[in-house]
Structure formats: C-alpha cells, structure tokens
PyMOL Python script that loads the backbone (N, CA, C, O; Angstrom):
from pymol import cmd

cmd.read_pdbstr("""\
ATOM      1  N   MET A   1      94.404  92.788  72.254  1.00  0.00           N
ATOM      2  CA  MET A   1      93.296  92.504  72.350  1.00  0.00           C
ATOM      3  C   MET A   1      93.621  92.601  74.807  1.00  0.00           C
ATOM      4  O   MET A   1      94.487  92.078  75.508  1.00  0.00           O
ATOM      5  N   LYS A   2      92.819  93.204  75.049  1.00  0.00           N
ATOM      6  CA  LYS A   2      93.215  93.380  76.617  1.00  0.00           C
ATOM      7  C   LYS A   2      92.494  91.817  77.391  1.00  0.00           C
ATOM      8  O   LYS A   2      91.393  91.492  76.947  1.00  0.00           O
ATOM      9  N   ILE A   3      93.003  91.073  78.301  1.00  0.00           N
ATOM     10  CA  ILE A   3      92.484  90.240  79.125  1.00  0.00           C
ATOM     11  C   ILE A   3      92.711  90.558  80.412  1.00  0.00           C
ATOM     12  O   ILE A   3      93.620  90.954  81.140  1.00  0.00           O
ATOM     13  N   LYS A   4      90.345  89.917  80.482  1.00  0.00           N
ATOM     14  CA  LYS A   4      90.652  90.496  82.420  1.00  0.00           C
ATOM     15  C   LYS A   4      90.029  89.787  82.919  1.00  0.00           C
ATOM     16  O   LYS A   4      89.228  88.996  82.422  1.00  0.00           O
ATOM     17  N   ALA A   5      90.352  89.992  84.204  1.00  0.00           N
ATOM     18  CA  ALA A   5      90.509  88.686  85.335  1.00  0.00           C
ATOM     19  C   ALA A   5      89.683  89.618  86.573  1.00  0.00           C
ATOM     20  O   ALA A   5      89.783  90.836  86.720  1.00  0.00           O
ATOM     21  N   LYS A   6      88.999  88.841  87.253  1.00  0.00           N
ATOM     22  CA  LYS A   6      88.777  89.730  88.993  1.00  0.00           C
ATOM     23  C   LYS A   6      88.864  88.027  89.634  1.00  0.00           C
ATOM     24  O   LYS A   6      88.848  86.835  89.329  1.00  0.00           O
ATOM     25  N   ILE A   7      89.007  89.405  91.185  1.00  0.00           N
ATOM     26  CA  ILE A   7      89.068  88.486  91.738  1.00  0.00           C
ATOM     27  C   ILE A   7      88.597  89.133  93.376  1.00  0.00           C
ATOM     28  O   ILE A   7      89.067  90.078  94.010  1.00  0.00           O
ATOM     29  N   GLU A   8      87.425  88.126  93.721  1.00  0.00           N
ATOM     30  CA  GLU A   8      86.641  88.493  94.974  1.00  0.00           C
ATOM     31  C   GLU A   8      86.624  88.064  96.124  1.00  0.00           C
ATOM     32  O   GLU A   8      85.999  87.016  96.286  1.00  0.00           O
ATOM     33  N   ILE A   9      87.219  88.631  97.205  1.00  0.00           N
ATOM     34  CA  ILE A   9      86.860  88.452  98.394  1.00  0.00           C
ATOM     35  C   ILE A   9      85.950  88.640  98.842  1.00  0.00           C
ATOM     36  O   ILE A   9      85.545  89.749  98.493  1.00  0.00           O
ATOM     37  N   SER A  10      85.260  88.125  99.532  1.00  0.00           N
ATOM     38  CA  SER A  10      84.058  87.852 100.316  1.00  0.00           C
ATOM     39  C   SER A  10      84.126  86.926 101.567  1.00  0.00           C
ATOM     40  O   SER A  10      83.848  85.726 101.579  1.00  0.00           O
ATOM     41  N   GLU A  11      84.520  87.644 102.562  1.00  0.00           N
ATOM     42  CA  GLU A  11      84.496  87.313 103.873  1.00  0.00           C
ATOM     43  C   GLU A  11      84.755  88.902 104.532  1.00  0.00           C
ATOM     44  O   GLU A  11      85.093  89.981 104.045  1.00  0.00           O
ATOM     45  N   ALA A  12      84.326  88.314 106.198  1.00  0.00           N
ATOM     46  CA  ALA A  12      84.541  89.099 107.342  1.00  0.00           C
ATOM     47  C   ALA A  12      84.903  90.303 107.154  1.00  0.00           C
ATOM     48  O   ALA A  12      84.291  91.332 106.867  1.00  0.00           O
ATOM     49  N   ASN A  13      86.495  89.933 107.443  1.00  0.00           N
ATOM     50  CA  ASN A  13      87.723  91.073 107.281  1.00  0.00           C
ATOM     51  C   ASN A  13      88.310  90.627 105.962  1.00  0.00           C
ATOM     52  O   ASN A  13      89.499  90.311 106.014  1.00  0.00           O
ATOM     53  N   ALA A  14      87.809  90.555 104.990  1.00  0.00           N
ATOM     54  CA  ALA A  14      88.171  90.999 103.851  1.00  0.00           C
ATOM     55  C   ALA A  14      89.541  92.365 103.157  1.00  0.00           C
ATOM     56  O   ALA A  14      90.607  92.401 102.542  1.00  0.00           O
ATOM     57  N   ASP A  15      88.278  93.502 103.972  1.00  0.00           N
ATOM     58  CA  ASP A  15      89.676  95.138 104.077  1.00  0.00           C
ATOM     59  C   ASP A  15      90.708  94.478 104.366  1.00  0.00           C
ATOM     60  O   ASP A  15      91.722  94.588 103.677  1.00  0.00           O
ATOM     61  N   LEU A  16      90.619  93.269 105.967  1.00  0.00           N
ATOM     62  CA  LEU A  16      92.143  93.525 106.263  1.00  0.00           C
ATOM     63  C   LEU A  16      92.912  92.619 105.407  1.00  0.00           C
ATOM     64  O   LEU A  16      94.129  92.750 105.532  1.00  0.00           O
ATOM     65  N   VAL A  17      92.547  91.795 104.629  1.00  0.00           N
ATOM     66  CA  VAL A  17      93.248  91.033 103.359  1.00  0.00           C
ATOM     67  C   VAL A  17      93.761  92.101 102.397  1.00  0.00           C
ATOM     68  O   VAL A  17      94.967  92.188 102.168  1.00  0.00           O
ATOM     69  N   ALA A  18      92.681  93.087 101.708  1.00  0.00           N
ATOM     70  CA  ALA A  18      93.384  93.387 100.176  1.00  0.00           C
ATOM     71  C   ALA A  18      93.692  94.467 100.295  1.00  0.00           C
ATOM     72  O   ALA A  18      94.282  94.867  99.291  1.00  0.00           O
ATOM     73  N   ILE A  19      93.508  95.771 101.665  1.00  0.00           N
ATOM     74  CA  ILE A  19      93.610  96.912 101.609  1.00  0.00           C
ATOM     75  C   ILE A  19      95.296  96.326 102.384  1.00  0.00           C
ATOM     76  O   ILE A  19      94.929  95.795 103.433  1.00  0.00           O
ATOM     77  N   PRO A  20      96.151  96.261 102.347  1.00  0.00           N
ATOM     78  CA  PRO A  20      97.358  96.257 102.401  1.00  0.00           C
ATOM     79  C   PRO A  20      98.172  95.929 100.596  1.00  0.00           C
ATOM     80  O   PRO A  20      98.976  96.498  99.859  1.00  0.00           O
ATOM     81  N   LEU A  21      97.479  94.889 100.589  1.00  0.00           N
ATOM     82  CA  LEU A  21      98.317  94.291  99.160  1.00  0.00           C
ATOM     83  C   LEU A  21      97.632  95.678  98.305  1.00  0.00           C
ATOM     84  O   LEU A  21      97.536  95.286  97.143  1.00  0.00           O
ATOM     85  N   MET A  22      97.293  96.634  98.356  1.00  0.00           N
ATOM     86  CA  MET A  22      96.558  97.482  97.553  1.00  0.00           C
ATOM     87  C   MET A  22      98.186  98.326  97.076  1.00  0.00           C
ATOM     88  O   MET A  22      98.530  98.374  95.895  1.00  0.00           O
ATOM     89  N   PRO A  23      98.930  98.857  98.065  1.00  0.00           N
ATOM     90  CA  PRO A  23     100.304  99.728  97.242  1.00  0.00           C
ATOM     91  C   PRO A  23     101.127  98.872  96.348  1.00  0.00           C
ATOM     92  O   PRO A  23     102.159  99.350  95.875  1.00  0.00           O
ATOM     93  N   ASP A  24     100.779  97.679  96.075  1.00  0.00           N
ATOM     94  CA  ASP A  24     101.621  96.915  95.320  1.00  0.00           C
ATOM     95  C   ASP A  24     101.133  96.737  93.696  1.00  0.00           C
ATOM     96  O   ASP A  24     101.741  96.534  92.645  1.00  0.00           O
ATOM     97  N   ASN A  25      99.837  96.907  94.033  1.00  0.00           N
ATOM     98  CA  ASN A  25      99.029  97.643  92.899  1.00  0.00           C
ATOM     99  C   ASN A  25      99.354  97.849  91.535  1.00  0.00           C
ATOM    100  O   ASN A  25      99.424  99.066  91.363  1.00  0.00           O
ATOM    101  N   MET A  26      99.624  97.138  90.314  1.00  0.00           N
ATOM    102  CA  MET A  26     100.742  97.787  89.764  1.00  0.00           C
ATOM    103  C   MET A  26      99.552  98.606  88.430  1.00  0.00           C
ATOM    104  O   MET A  26      98.324  98.542  88.498  1.00  0.00           O
ATOM    105  N   ASP A  27     100.439  99.407  87.178  1.00  0.00           N
ATOM    106  CA  ASP A  27      98.951  99.815  86.774  1.00  0.00           C
ATOM    107  C   ASP A  27      97.903  99.428  85.461  1.00  0.00           C
ATOM    108  O   ASP A  27      97.187 100.123  84.741  1.00  0.00           O
ATOM    109  N   ASN A  28      98.210  97.853  85.536  1.00  0.00           N
ATOM    110  CA  ASN A  28      97.024  96.942  85.721  1.00  0.00           C
ATOM    111  C   ASN A  28      96.374  96.077  86.647  1.00  0.00           C
ATOM    112  O   ASN A  28      96.257  94.851  86.666  1.00  0.00           O
ATOM    113  N   MET A  29      95.985  96.954  87.394  1.00  0.00           N
ATOM    114  CA  MET A  29      95.280  96.272  88.548  1.00  0.00           C
ATOM    115  C   MET A  29      94.896  97.014  89.556  1.00  0.00           C
ATOM    116  O   MET A  29      95.772  97.564  90.223  1.00  0.00           O
ATOM    117  N   ASN A  30      93.205  97.236  89.965  1.00  0.00           N
ATOM    118  CA  ASN A  30      92.590  97.782  90.237  1.00  0.00           C
ATOM    119  C   ASN A  30      91.759  97.466  91.950  1.00  0.00           C
ATOM    120  O   ASN A  30      90.847  96.646  91.834  1.00  0.00           O
ATOM    121  N   THR A  31      91.911  97.863  93.069  1.00  0.00           N
ATOM    122  CA  THR A  31      90.848  97.095  93.801  1.00  0.00           C
ATOM    123  C   THR A  31      89.992  97.919  94.282  1.00  0.00           C
ATOM    124  O   THR A  31      90.054  99.094  93.919  1.00  0.00           O
ATOM    125  N   VAL A  32      89.007  97.505  95.198  1.00  0.00           N
ATOM    126  CA  VAL A  32      87.644  98.662  95.133  1.00  0.00           C
ATOM    127  C   VAL A  32      87.290  97.615  96.653  1.00  0.00           C
ATOM    128  O   VAL A  32      87.330  96.408  96.890  1.00  0.00           O
ATOM    129  N   ILE A  33      87.074  98.394  97.147  1.00  0.00           N
ATOM    130  CA  ILE A  33      86.456  97.835  98.691  1.00  0.00           C
ATOM    131  C   ILE A  33      84.869  97.487  98.706  1.00  0.00           C
ATOM    132  O   ILE A  33      84.171  98.356  98.183  1.00  0.00           O
ATOM    133  N   LYS A  34      84.566  96.979  98.937  1.00  0.00           N
ATOM    134  CA  LYS A  34      82.778  96.618  99.035  1.00  0.00           C
ATOM    135  C   LYS A  34      82.308  96.498 100.783  1.00  0.00           C
ATOM    136  O   LYS A  34      82.868  96.016 101.767  1.00  0.00           O
ATOM    137  N   GLU A  35      81.330  97.023 100.616  1.00  0.00           N
ATOM    138  CA  GLU A  35      80.353  96.459 102.521  1.00  0.00           C
ATOM    139  C   GLU A  35      81.103  95.216 102.685  1.00  0.00           C
ATOM    140  O   GLU A  35      82.105  95.288 103.397  1.00  0.00           O
ATOM    141  N   LYS A  36      80.813  94.107 102.167  1.00  0.00           N
ATOM    142  CA  LYS A  36      81.167  93.014 102.225  1.00  0.00           C
ATOM    143  C   LYS A  36      81.854  92.238 101.879  1.00  0.00           C
ATOM    144  O   LYS A  36      81.768  91.012 101.946  1.00  0.00           O
ATOM    145  N   GLY A  37      83.151  93.347 101.178  1.00  0.00           N
ATOM    146  CA  GLY A  37      84.116  92.308 100.497  1.00  0.00           C
ATOM    147  C   GLY A  37      85.220  93.628 100.029  1.00  0.00           C
ATOM    148  O   GLY A  37      85.389  94.775 100.443  1.00  0.00           O
ATOM    149  N   ALA A  38      85.919  92.686  98.820  1.00  0.00           N
ATOM    150  CA  ALA A  38      86.747  93.523  97.441  1.00  0.00           C
ATOM    151  C   ALA A  38      87.150  92.623  96.555  1.00  0.00           C
ATOM    152  O   ALA A  38      87.548  91.459  96.616  1.00  0.00           O
ATOM    153  N   VAL A  39      86.968  93.388  95.736  1.00  0.00           N
ATOM    154  CA  VAL A  39      87.633  93.274  94.474  1.00  0.00           C
ATOM    155  C   VAL A  39      88.445  93.444  94.321  1.00  0.00           C
ATOM    156  O   VAL A  39      89.100  93.901  95.257  1.00  0.00           O
ATOM    157  N   THR A  40      89.175  93.202  92.872  1.00  0.00           N
ATOM    158  CA  THR A  40      90.767  93.637  92.297  1.00  0.00           C
ATOM    159  C   THR A  40      90.895  92.479  90.928  1.00  0.00           C
ATOM    160  O   THR A  40      91.042  91.265  90.789  1.00  0.00           O
ATOM    161  N   TYR A  41      90.692  94.064  89.794  1.00  0.00           N
ATOM    162  CA  TYR A  41      89.948  93.551  88.193  1.00  0.00           C
ATOM    163  C   TYR A  41      92.061  93.754  88.211  1.00  0.00           C
ATOM    164  O   TYR A  41      92.880  94.430  88.833  1.00  0.00           O
ATOM    165  N   PHE A  42      92.087  92.492  86.910  1.00  0.00           N
ATOM    166  CA  PHE A  42      93.064  92.515  86.111  1.00  0.00           C
ATOM    167  C   PHE A  42      93.373  92.722  84.677  1.00  0.00           C
ATOM    168  O   PHE A  42      92.828  91.953  83.886  1.00  0.00           O
ATOM    169  N   GLU A  43      94.010  93.464  84.307  1.00  0.00           N
ATOM    170  CA  GLU A  43      94.076  93.608  82.775  1.00  0.00           C
ATOM    171  C   GLU A  43      95.400  93.258  82.068  1.00  0.00           C
ATOM    172  O   GLU A  43      96.397  93.356  82.783  1.00  0.00           O
ATOM    173  N   ALA A  44      95.546  92.961  81.093  1.00  0.00           N
ATOM    174  CA  ALA A  44      97.047  92.645  81.112  1.00  0.00           C
ATOM    175  C   ALA A  44      96.750  92.410  79.576  1.00  0.00           C
ATOM    176  O   ALA A  44      95.544  92.304  79.352  1.00  0.00           O
ATOM    177  N   ASP A  45      97.615  92.298  78.399  1.00  0.00           N
ATOM    178  CA  ASP A  45      97.216  91.932  76.936  1.00  0.00           C
ATOM    179  C   ASP A  45      97.575  90.775  76.314  1.00  0.00           C
ATOM    180  O   ASP A  45      97.231  90.280  75.241  1.00  0.00           O
ATOM    181  N   LYS A  46      98.463  90.364  77.326  1.00  0.00           N
ATOM    182  CA  LYS A  46      99.408  88.603  77.559  1.00  0.00           C
ATOM    183  C   LYS A  46      98.756  87.891  78.478  1.00  0.00           C
ATOM    184  O   LYS A  46      98.711  88.254  79.654  1.00  0.00           O
ATOM    185  N   ILE A  47      97.992  86.436  77.889  1.00  0.00           N
ATOM    186  CA  ILE A  47      97.670  85.888  79.479  1.00  0.00           C
ATOM    187  C   ILE A  47      98.914  85.619  79.701  1.00  0.00           C
ATOM    188  O   ILE A  47      98.979  86.502  80.556  1.00  0.00           O
ATOM    189  N   GLY A  48     100.094  85.137  79.699  1.00  0.00           N
ATOM    190  CA  GLY A  48     101.310  85.091  80.489  1.00  0.00           C
ATOM    191  C   GLY A  48     101.630  85.964  81.369  1.00  0.00           C
ATOM    192  O   GLY A  48     102.350  85.677  82.326  1.00  0.00           O
ATOM    193  N   SER A  49     101.165  87.086  81.178  1.00  0.00           N
ATOM    194  CA  SER A  49     101.359  88.794  82.103  1.00  0.00           C
ATOM    195  C   SER A  49      99.929  88.512  82.840  1.00  0.00           C
ATOM    196  O   SER A  49     100.116  88.820  84.017  1.00  0.00           O
ATOM    197  N   LEU A  50      98.888  88.164  82.709  1.00  0.00           N
ATOM    198  CA  LEU A  50      97.524  87.983  83.568  1.00  0.00           C
ATOM    199  C   LEU A  50      97.906  86.914  84.755  1.00  0.00           C
ATOM    200  O   LEU A  50      97.785  87.040  85.973  1.00  0.00           O
ATOM    201  N   ILE A  51      98.459  85.711  83.900  1.00  0.00           N
ATOM    202  CA  ILE A  51      98.372  84.982  84.903  1.00  0.00           C
ATOM    203  C   ILE A  51      99.675  85.086  86.635  1.00  0.00           C
ATOM    204  O   ILE A  51      99.837  84.877  87.837  1.00  0.00           O
ATOM    205  N   ALA A  52     100.212  85.580  85.344  1.00  0.00           N
ATOM    206  CA  ALA A  52     101.439  86.085  86.790  1.00  0.00           C
ATOM    207  C   ALA A  52     101.560  87.284  87.653  1.00  0.00           C
ATOM    208  O   ALA A  52     102.273  87.608  88.603  1.00  0.00           O
ATOM    209  N   SER A  53     100.500  87.877  86.901  1.00  0.00           N
ATOM    210  CA  SER A  53      99.913  89.266  88.229  1.00  0.00           C
ATOM    211  C   SER A  53      99.457  88.689  89.211  1.00  0.00           C
ATOM    212  O   SER A  53      99.744  88.711  90.408  1.00  0.00           O
ATOM    213  N   VAL A  54      98.182  87.783  88.178  1.00  0.00           N
ATOM    214  CA  VAL A  54      97.375  87.298  89.821  1.00  0.00           C
ATOM    215  C   VAL A  54      98.070  85.498  90.034  1.00  0.00           C
ATOM    216  O   VAL A  54      97.261  84.583  90.189  1.00  0.00           O
ATOM    217  N   ASP A  55      99.050  85.310  90.020  1.00  0.00           N
ATOM    218  CA  ASP A  55      99.477  84.386  90.572  1.00  0.00           C
ATOM    219  C   ASP A  55     100.214  84.909  92.133  1.00  0.00           C
ATOM    220  O   ASP A  55     100.005  84.439  93.251  1.00  0.00           O
ATOM    221  N   ASP A  56     101.086  85.988  91.750  1.00  0.00           N
ATOM    222  CA  ASP A  56     101.788  87.055  92.344  1.00  0.00           C
ATOM    223  C   ASP A  56     100.452  87.676  93.604  1.00  0.00           C
ATOM    224  O   ASP A  56     100.716  87.695  94.806  1.00  0.00           O
ATOM    225  N   TYR A  57      99.537  87.981  93.242  1.00  0.00           N
ATOM    226  CA  TYR A  57      98.406  88.462  93.584  1.00  0.00           C
ATOM    227  C   TYR A  57      97.343  87.491  95.270  1.00  0.00           C
ATOM    228  O   TYR A  57      96.974  87.713  96.423  1.00  0.00           O
ATOM    229  N   LEU A  58      97.336  86.220  93.994  1.00  0.00           N
ATOM    230  CA  LEU A  58      97.213  85.656  95.383  1.00  0.00           C
ATOM    231  C   LEU A  58      98.070  84.681  96.302  1.00  0.00           C
ATOM    232  O   LEU A  58      97.547  83.928  97.124  1.00  0.00           O
ATOM    233  N   MET A  59      98.883  84.734  96.169  1.00  0.00           N
ATOM    234  CA  MET A  59     100.376  84.104  96.919  1.00  0.00           C
ATOM    235  C   MET A  59     100.131  85.436  97.967  1.00  0.00           C
ATOM    236  O   MET A  59      99.602  85.189  99.050  1.00  0.00           O
ATOM    237  N   ASN A  60     100.413  86.474  97.733  1.00  0.00           N
ATOM    238  CA  ASN A  60     100.118  87.466  99.035  1.00  0.00           C
ATOM    239  C   ASN A  60      99.346  87.493  99.790  1.00  0.00           C
ATOM    240  O   ASN A  60      99.525  87.526 101.008  1.00  0.00           O
ATOM    241  N   ALA A  61      97.688  87.478  98.849  1.00  0.00           N
ATOM    242  CA  ALA A  61      96.437  87.286  99.936  1.00  0.00           C
ATOM    243  C   ALA A  61      97.146  86.372 100.786  1.00  0.00           C
ATOM    244  O   ALA A  61      97.448  86.827 101.890  1.00  0.00           O
ATOM    245  N   LYS A  62      97.531  85.013 100.493  1.00  0.00           N
ATOM    246  CA  LYS A  62      96.555  83.714 101.343  1.00  0.00           C
ATOM    247  C   LYS A  62      97.908  84.830 103.201  1.00  0.00           C
ATOM    248  O   LYS A  62      97.691  85.083 104.386  1.00  0.00           O
ATOM    249  N   VAL A  63      99.051  85.039 102.254  1.00  0.00           N
ATOM    250  CA  VAL A  63      99.838  86.005 103.803  1.00  0.00           C
ATOM    251  C   VAL A  63      99.086  86.761 103.938  1.00  0.00           C
ATOM    252  O   VAL A  63      98.749  86.605 105.111  1.00  0.00           O
ATOM    253  N   ALA A  64      98.356  87.785 103.421  1.00  0.00           N
ATOM    254  CA  ALA A  64      97.345  88.491 104.219  1.00  0.00           C
ATOM    255  C   ALA A  64      96.496  88.300 105.141  1.00  0.00           C
ATOM    256  O   ALA A  64      96.500  88.738 106.292  1.00  0.00           O
ATOM    257  N   GLN A  65      95.669  87.554 104.557  1.00  0.00           N
ATOM    258  CA  GLN A  65      94.927  86.265 104.973  1.00  0.00           C
ATOM    259  C   GLN A  65      94.806  85.658 106.297  1.00  0.00           C
ATOM    260  O   GLN A  65      93.949  85.593 107.178  1.00  0.00           O
ATOM    261  N   ASP A  66      96.406  85.094 106.029  1.00  0.00           N
ATOM    262  CA  ASP A  66      96.962  84.467 107.729  1.00  0.00           C
ATOM    263  C   ASP A  66      96.877  85.618 108.227  1.00  0.00           C
ATOM    264  O   ASP A  66      95.842  85.751 108.880  1.00  0.00           O
ATOM    265  N   MET A  67      97.331  86.244 108.208  1.00  0.00           N
ATOM    266  CA  MET A  67      97.670  87.299 109.016  1.00  0.00           C
ATOM    267  C   MET A  67      96.239  88.302 110.114  1.00  0.00           C
ATOM    268  O   MET A  67      95.997  88.514 111.302  1.00  0.00           O
ATOM    269  N   ALA A  68      95.691  88.615 108.845  1.00  0.00           N
ATOM    270  CA  ALA A  68      94.771  88.970 109.503  1.00  0.00           C
ATOM    271  C   ALA A  68      93.718  88.405 110.665  1.00  0.00           C
ATOM    272  O   ALA A  68      93.238  88.931 111.670  1.00  0.00           O
ATOM    273  N   GLU A  69      93.508  86.340 109.712  1.00  0.00           N
ATOM    274  CA  GLU A  69      93.222  85.668 111.011  1.00  0.00           C
ATOM    275  C   GLU A  69      93.927  85.367 112.068  1.00  0.00           C
ATOM    276  O   GLU A  69      93.516  84.407 112.720  1.00  0.00           O
ATOM    277  N   LEU A  70      94.952  85.951 112.461  1.00  0.00           N
ATOM    278  CA  LEU A  70      96.029  86.095 113.429  1.00  0.00           C
ATOM    279  C   LEU A  70      95.657  86.562 114.451  1.00  0.00           C
ATOM    280  O   LEU A  70      95.103  86.277 115.513  1.00  0.00           O
ATOM    281  N   VAL A  71      96.395  87.924 113.507  1.00  0.00           N
ATOM    282  CA  VAL A  71      95.388  89.084 114.543  1.00  0.00           C
ATOM    283  C   VAL A  71      93.749  89.275 115.592  1.00  0.00           C
ATOM    284  O   VAL A  71      93.406  89.478 116.757  1.00  0.00           O
ATOM    285  N   VAL A  72      93.093  89.022 114.101  1.00  0.00           N
ATOM    286  CA  VAL A  72      91.687  88.598 114.938  1.00  0.00           C
ATOM    287  C   VAL A  72      91.227  88.025 116.525  1.00  0.00           C
ATOM    288  O   VAL A  72      90.620  88.477 117.496  1.00  0.00           O
ATOM    289  N   SER A  73      92.120  86.362 116.023  1.00  0.00           N
ATOM    290  CA  SER A  73      92.119  85.473 116.526  1.00  0.00           C
ATOM    291  C   SER A  73      92.701  86.016 118.211  1.00  0.00           C
ATOM    292  O   SER A  73      92.233  85.653 119.290  1.00  0.00           O
ATOM    293  N   GLU A  74      94.015  87.118 117.934  1.00  0.00           N
ATOM    294  CA  GLU A  74      94.616  87.614 119.139  1.00  0.00           C
ATOM    295  C   GLU A  74      93.939  88.106 119.453  1.00  0.00           C
ATOM    296  O   GLU A  74      93.656  87.923 120.637  1.00  0.00           O
ATOM    297  N   GLU A  75      93.219  89.011 118.756  1.00  0.00           N
ATOM    298  CA  GLU A  75      92.160  89.917 119.312  1.00  0.00           C
ATOM    299  C   GLU A  75      90.979  89.911 119.915  1.00  0.00           C
ATOM    300  O   GLU A  75      90.116  90.715 120.268  1.00  0.00           O
ATOM    301  N   THR A  76      91.184  88.806 119.929  1.00  0.00           N
ATOM    302  CA  THR A  76      89.116  87.991 120.239  1.00  0.00           C
ATOM    303  C   THR A  76      89.629  87.434 121.626  1.00  0.00           C
ATOM    304  O   THR A  76      88.986  87.717 122.637  1.00  0.00           O
ATOM    305  N   GLU A  77      90.987  86.498 121.726  1.00  0.00           N
ATOM    306  CA  GLU A  77      91.402  86.199 123.017  1.00  0.00           C
ATOM    307  C   GLU A  77      91.964  86.889 124.094  1.00  0.00           C
ATOM    308  O   GLU A  77      91.870  86.518 125.264  1.00  0.00           O
ATOM    309  N   GLY A  78      92.613  88.000 123.665  1.00  0.00           N
ATOM    310  CA  GLY A  78      92.714  89.327 124.650  1.00  0.00           C
ATOM    311  C   GLY A  78      91.143  90.098 125.198  1.00  0.00           C
ATOM    312  O   GLY A  78      91.178  90.962 126.075  1.00  0.00           O
ATOM    313  N   LYS A  79      90.054  89.738 124.674  1.00  0.00           N
ATOM    314  CA  LYS A  79      88.774  90.121 125.114  1.00  0.00           C
ATOM    315  C   LYS A  79      88.503  89.818 126.606  1.00  0.00           C
ATOM    316  O   LYS A  79      88.464  90.340 127.720  1.00  0.00           O
ATOM    317  N   ARG A  80      88.296  88.340 125.765  1.00  0.00           N
ATOM    318  CA  ARG A  80      88.071  87.123 126.334  1.00  0.00           C
ATOM    319  C   ARG A  80      88.925  87.191 127.905  1.00  0.00           C
ATOM    320  O   ARG A  80      88.270  87.168 128.947  1.00  0.00           O
ATOM    321  N   ASN A  81      90.403  87.273 127.916  1.00  0.00           N
ATOM    322  CA  ASN A  81      91.014  87.114 129.084  1.00  0.00           C
ATOM    323  C   ASN A  81      91.215  88.179 130.215  1.00  0.00           C
ATOM    324  O   ASN A  81      91.484  87.920 131.388  1.00  0.00           O
ATOM    325  N   LYS A  82      91.035  89.445 129.655  1.00  0.00           N
ATOM    326  CA  LYS A  82      90.006  90.290 130.051  1.00  0.00           C
ATOM    327  C   LYS A  82      89.034  90.425 130.766  1.00  0.00           C
ATOM    328  O   LYS A  82      89.120  90.957 131.872  1.00  0.00           O
ATOM    329  N   LYS A  83      87.632  89.848 130.139  1.00  0.00           N
ATOM    330  CA  LYS A  83      86.878  89.845 131.031  1.00  0.00           C
ATOM    331  C   LYS A  83      86.730  88.698 131.740  1.00  0.00           C
ATOM    332  O   LYS A  83      85.666  88.547 132.341  1.00  0.00           O
ATOM    333  N   GLU A  84      87.674  87.745 131.812  1.00  0.00           N
ATOM    334  CA  GLU A  84      88.157  86.570 133.118  1.00  0.00           C
ATOM    335  C   GLU A  84      88.743  87.721 134.095  1.00  0.00           C
ATOM    336  O   GLU A  84      88.468  87.213 135.182  1.00  0.00           O
ATOM    337  N   GLU A  85      89.279  88.761 134.350  1.00  0.00           N
ATOM    338  CA  GLU A  85      90.035  89.512 135.099  1.00  0.00           C
ATOM    339  C   GLU A  85      88.875  89.727 136.437  1.00  0.00           C
ATOM    340  O   GLU A  85      89.183  90.404 137.418  1.00  0.00           O
TER     341      GLU A  85
END
""", "prot")
cmd.dss("prot")
cmd.show_as("cartoon", "prot")
cmd.util.cbc("prot")
cmd.orient("prot")
C-alpha cells in the first residue's frame, strides 16, 4: 500500500520557494509549479518514511521562504530608494 501526501504553497512568490527545492526531490516526490502556487506530492510505503520526507521538505521550505521574503523586500527597498534619488 502506498501512503500519499500533498503540500501546497499558495502565495505570491511560491515559485521562489518551490523551485530551489526541486533539485532535492527524491524519486518519491514530484513538484508542480502552478499559476498561483506550487504543489509537491509525496508517496511512500511506510508512514515513517513519508513523515521524514515531509518534515525535511517543510524545514527546507521554511528556509527558502525566509530567503524569498528577504530578496523581495530588498528588491522593493532598492526600487524605493532609486525613486527617491
């Protein structure tokens, strides 16, 4: 029996979070980038393996989200400073 899980990221910069994580996808994972978000599908034979994969993904997604927010805010700040000059 296969156990399945799905994580959806639905925010303006979901691609900035999901795309950098895609190279780390294992054979039991598949990420699909959509117009307004991203979805990663997981599949495993054992619940422990599924939980470990999802936990690892969520930890990495948190770091990617923090970095995406930092980049977007710095870009916005840079544009604001340029207009003021």
